[in-house]
Each structure stands twice: as structure tokens, then as C-alpha cells.
N, C-alpha and C positions, 0 to 999 in steps of 0.2 A: 504493500500500500504506500502511496505517495502522500506526504503531508506538508503543510506550511504553517507558520506561526506568525500572527500579527500581534505586536506588543504595543502597549500604551506608551512606552518609552522611558518611564521612570525606572529607577534602579531595581525596585522590587520586581516589577514586571519583566525587566530584562534578565534578571537572575533566573526567574522561573522559566522564561523562554529558553535560555541557554541550557538549563538543566533538562528540560523536557526534550529539546532537540537532541542533545547528546545521548540520552538514554534510549530514545526511540531509534536512533541510528544504530546503536548497539544491539537493538532487537531486530536489526535488518530491515527497518522501514527506510524509505527513500525520502530525503528532504528535497522538495521540488516546489519552487515559488511560482512556476508558470502553469503547471497542470496538476494541482494537488487533488487527491480524492477527499481529503479531510483538511479543513482549516480550523486551527485553534486560535481563538481570540483571547489574549491575556491582558486584562485591564478592566474597563467598564463598558457600559452600553455604547458610548461613543466609539470605543475601539471596535466593538462588534459591528457597528454601522460602517466603520472604515473597512473592515474585512469584507462585508457584504458588497460594498460598492467596488472594491478592488477586484473581486472575483465574480461579479454578476454575469460575466460572459461565460461562466462555467456552471450555471445553476443546475443544469440537468446532470452534471457529473460530480459536483462538489457538495459535500455536507459541511455544516458549520457547528462549532462547539465553543462554549464560552467558559472561561475561568476568570472570576473577578478578583481584583487585587485591592479594591478600595471599599466603598460602600456597596451594599447589595446591588448587583447588576441584574436587571430584569431578564436579560438574555443569557445569564451565566448560570450553568448547572453546578459548577464546582468552585471550591474555595482553596486557597493556598495550602491549608493543612491537609488537603486530600491529594496533593499533586503526585505523590508516589503511587497511590491507588489508581489515579487517572492514567498514569503512564502504563501500568500493567493492563488496565482495561483497553486502552487504545492498541497496545501491542498484541493482546491475546484474545480479545472478545469482539465478535462481530456486533456492530451497532445497529440499533433500530433507526429507521429514517422517519421523521415526522415532517410533514409539509405544511407550510403556512401561506396564506394568500399575500400577494403583493399589490401595490398600486401602480397602475400604468398612467403616466402623465404625458400629454402631447401639447406643446405650445406652438400654435400656428400663427405665422406673421401675416400682416395685411398685404404686404407686397415684398417681393424680392428675396428676403432673408430665408435662410434654411429653416426647416421645421425641426424643432428640438423635441427629442423623445427621451423619457427617463423612467426608471423603475424606482419605487420608494419602498423601503421596509416599514417605516413608521408613518410618514405623512408628507403632504405637500401643503404649504401655506402661501396665501396670496395677500400681499399688503402693498401699500404705496407710501412714498414719502411726500406725496403731493396732495394732501388733504384726505378726504374720505375715499374709500374704495366704492365704486358704483359698478355693479355687474348685473347683467341679465342672466339668470340661472335657468337653464333648460335641462329637463330630465326626460330621457328617451326622445329627444328631439322636440319636445313641447315646452313652451314657456311656463315656468313655475312661479317665479317672482323676480322682482328687481331688488337686489340687495344694496343697501347703503350702510356703511359702517367702517370699522377698522380693517376688516378682512375676513377671509374664510380659511378654514383648515379642513383638508380632506385627508382622512386617516385610514389605515388598514386596521383589521381587528387586533393584531399584535401591537400596533401603534396607538390603539385606543387608550392605553394606559399612560401615554406620554403627554405631549402638548394638548391633545384632544381632551384628556381628563382635566387638565388645568383650566380649560375653557368651559368646563361643565358638560362635556360630552359623556356618553355612556360607555361602559366597558363591554366589549364584544368578545366572545370566545373565538379563538382563531380557527376553529373547525368550520365556522360560517364564512363562506366566500362572499365578502361584502366590503363596502366602503362607507364611511360616515362623513357627513358634511356638518361642520360645527361653526357657528357664527362667532365673530369677535366684535363685541360691542356694537351690535346693529342699531340703527336709528329707527325707532318706532314711535310714531305720533299720529295725529289725525290726517296727516298728509302722506307720510311714508309708512309702509308696513311690510314686515317680513314674517316668516313662519315663527321665528323666535324660539325654535327648539331644534336639536340635532335631527338630521335625516339619515336613515340607514338604507342604503341601496343594495339590492342583490347583484349578483355577478352579471346578469343580463341587462342591467340598466346602466346607461352612460350619463354622466353629468357634464354639461358644457357651460363654460363661463364666458360671456361676451362683454368686454369693457364698453361702457357707454361713452366715456370721454377718452381722448387721446392722451393718456398718461403713461408713464413708465411704472413698472410693477416690480416689487421685490418678491421674487418667487423662491421659496426654500424647498429643497428636496432633501428630506432628512436633515443633515447638518450642513448642507451646502446651500448658500444663498447667492443669487445673482440678480442683477438688474436687467429687466427686459423692457424694451420699447417696441413700438410698431406691432402690438399684439392684437391679432384678430380674434382669437379664441384660445381657451385653455380647456382641454378635454381630459376628464378623469374617469377611470373605470377599473374594475378588477382585472389585473393582468392575467394573461394566459400562462405566464411563468409563475413558479412558486419557489420559495426558499426551502431548502432541505436542512433540517436540524439532525445532528447525530445524537442519539440518546443511548446511553449505556445503563440508565436506570430511569424509573418513572420520575417525571418532573411536572406534576399536574398544574394546569394553568391557574386554577382558582387558589391553589396553595401558594403559587408565586405571587398572585395578587394580594392575598392575605399577608404574606411575609413582607411584601414591599410597602403596604399602605396601612395595615391594621395591627399586626402583631407588634408588641413592644419588646419582644425577645431580641437580645443583641446577637 
């Protein structure tokens, strides 16, 4: 089996990376940064997102595994105290593959410019530095509402516990192929009106956002943010691709939610 390791870069994470790499090579596994079968993320959720985006061209062949070296990582199954056990598991035990839905984002220009296409593990957010965001929201090609406010967040089920949750969105189990649209400080009065609550769309529904004014938009895909102008539409849907997680033991989603947000155990 071929493997690769992405580290957060701090001393603790680098030490664990070097240790795991050395021992797995001693177990006759091949370290391959180009075409790994297994990618181990050592750090936090940001490191895991980095690993996902680095290897998203290999989603059908590569599985991902997380070990957190700071605060509890939502995508991390393992802790530093278990690193020796993890090495043995990787070297000796076939892993189970769990697949989670991803978000497909297409940014279409009005004229000339190339179409931008992305996959997101957590979410896409749309904001602007030029006043309020004003967008026509279409669902399945039909006009749903005209949104005015600070912006919109479109999240995956696994990303529903991230920025979406901070905005008041619901938590969705990743076995449900869906996306969630959550508002950021929408303007609601007797003149302007939005739905005012998160919307959950199934995998056969597409959301399209059409800017009303010729503004530039700050569009974030997971932890990457870029300014886009000349935007005709932003299309969001459940991706045909999925992320593959390597599981060597059960890691129930609701236990992860409880441990991250409810439990006071250290």
C-alpha cells in the first residue's frame, strides 16, 4: 500500500509525521506523495481540509484518515497517545471505507472569463465587501427568493457542523446526500423578505445564485477565499464525487458531534 502524510507543520505534528513515516516504511509500505492509497492528516481540521484539496484529483483511489494534535478535530479519529496502535492498524489491518457527500460549486462569468469549478468538503460562502449581498436564488431552475443580507453559506452534511452551525444552520448526518443553504444576517422588513431559515436540498436539486448588481464577491471554498468579479451565476449542488474516509474502528457521527459540542470531558 502507498501512503502520504500531510502535517500541520508544528513541531509536535512533524515529530509524529516522521515517526509514522519511518515505521510504516519499515513495515514495507511505500511512501508516495503523488499517488497514495491512504493519506494521513496530522494536525487539525484545517490540515485535513488541506489534505483533501491537495488530493481531490484522486478521490476514487485515495482514502483519508485524521490524527489530531491540538484541540479535538472533527475529522480526526485518532489522538497522539494512540499513534503506535495506529501504525500497527495501518500496516496490518484492512480498513473500512466510509463515503461522505461533497459540494460541487461552479462560478460562471458574464463574459469572456473561464468558468471556475470547485469541490468543497465543508462549505462555500458568498459575501461582498461592497455593501449588502443581493442575489436571486433559484432552486431547480425556478425563482425562490431575492436574498439581501451579509451573504449565504452553502454547506455539505459533514460541513454542517462548521460555519453553517455558527450561522444557526442544522446539523445533517453525512449519510444524507444533500446541501444546506444558510443565511447570514438577511434583511427582512415590510419591503424585503427572505425565507429566514436554512434550506436543505436533496442531491437532485440544484441551487443557482444570480447577482442583481455588478459587484465583486468574496467566495470561500472551505478555507480558500478569492475575489471574483464579472459573475453571472454561482451554481451549487451535491457533487457526483465523494470523499472516502479510512476507518479502522467505529467513529459514529453523533458521538463526534457530542464530543465536539456537548461533552465536557477533556
